[in-house]
Residue, then its C-alpha position, 0 to 999 in steps of 0.5 A: s485492515n486487520c479487522y477485515n482480515h480476521i473476519q475473512e480468516y474465520n470464514i464469516i460468510d456475511f462479510k458483505v453485511i459486516i462492511n456495510l454496517t461497520i464504520i471504522g474510527i481511526i485513532p493514531g497509535g502506531s509509528g507511521n499513522g499514515l491513514a490518520g495523517s491522510i484524513k488530517t487527524p494525526h493526533v489522538i484528540s483530533a481523531v476522537h473529536c472526528i469520531i464524536k462528530g459522526n461524519t463519515r466518508p468511504l475508503d478504498i480497500f485493496s486485495l493482495v493475493q499471494s500463494g492463493f491467500r487473500r489479505f486486505g489493506f488500505l495504506g500501501v504495498a512496499w518492496t525494496i528499500f521501503s520494506v527493508i527499512d520498515f521491517k529491519s527497524e522493528n527493534l527500534r519501535w521505541m523511537g516512534g516514527f524516527r526509527f524509519e529515518v535511523q534505519g533509512v540512513f543505513e539502507t540508503l548508503g547500501s543502495e541495494v538493487y532488487r530484481g523482479r517483474i512488475s505488471i500494471l493495469r493503468e487507471n483509465n477513468d472507467q466507471v467503477l462498480d460499487v463493489r458493495n452491491e456486487d456478489f462477493e467471493e465465498e470460495e475456499e481459495y481466497g475466502p469471502g470478499p469482493k470479486l477479483l476482476y483483473q486476474e486474467e492476462t489481457n492486452e490492457w496489462e503492461v509490463l514495465d521495462g527492466n528488472e532491476y529496482m531500487l525503489f518500489f512503493a504502491v500507495s493508496t493514501p496520500v500520506v504513508a507516515t506522518e513524518y513524510g509529506a504526500m506521496g504520489h500524484n494527487v492520491q485520494i483515499n476513495n478514487g479506486c486506484m493506487d499510485i506506484l512509485v518506481m525507481k530503477r537502477v541509478s547511481k548511488f549519488s542519485f539514489i541518496k539525493a532521492m531518499l533525502g527528498m523524503d523529508g519536508d517538501m517531498s522533493l522525491m516526487n520531482h526526482p527525474d529518475l522516479e516514475v509514477f503510475k496510477v493503476k487499478a491493479f498490479k502484479l509484483e514478481p520478485d526474482l526468487d533466484q536473487r540471494n538478497q531478497a526484500p520482503i513484501g509489506i502490506d500496511g506495515e505487515r510482512t507477507d508470507g514469503f517472497n512469492h509474487v503478489h496480485v493486487e486489486v483496488h476495491q473502490s469505496l469498500i468501507n466507511i470511516y469517520h472523518 
């Protein structure tokens, strides 16, 4: 996603031409390697072999707008314990993916609750536009990119009950880190939607049990207190009056501050080797 974010930062008007001509090769080299795991090339050799074969497939990209600025992502949007674990473990990068488990133990025992408002626009199996053939935004407000279709408040938008959350993750790929199993319900990399995983305030025992379900068979997905919503857009508005804030992360990168974000999925926007 950084490739396309930098294109936007330098205001290259031919964004549409670039995404149609560019095919991205995915070589795992980070801590999580979620996209590589999702296309079943979790190792460098298998990834390079995949690129050499030359087979391609489309990949969804989503826009995240915060404070009038747009970023692109393909993996997911993290808040609450997931983003806290990610960013607090930065100094443990030498551990590789194991850093998430080490930091996760401390954060799970703390069982912090974060306040906020979450609005969703459910996926409804409508015919999805091929955004590559649509007019792209070239406005100064957001920079070049696909039009944002769902910014206006309509009756389709749904506000989730409650405002206290212990877990929030919006995932666009089946795997967000190769150490974990598949997250969400039948998540695909090019179906035009994301799965939002939400857990509201629960007992510490229930929360610890849920987080332990991140390993192995991902029993977390069957936890009775976990809610999953399949959406094409959502809004996240953290309570800025709360003393302890959780950062908002997009594909493992921290966003600018804690202000509310608006997220929309663009189906099959780019192509990758697979």
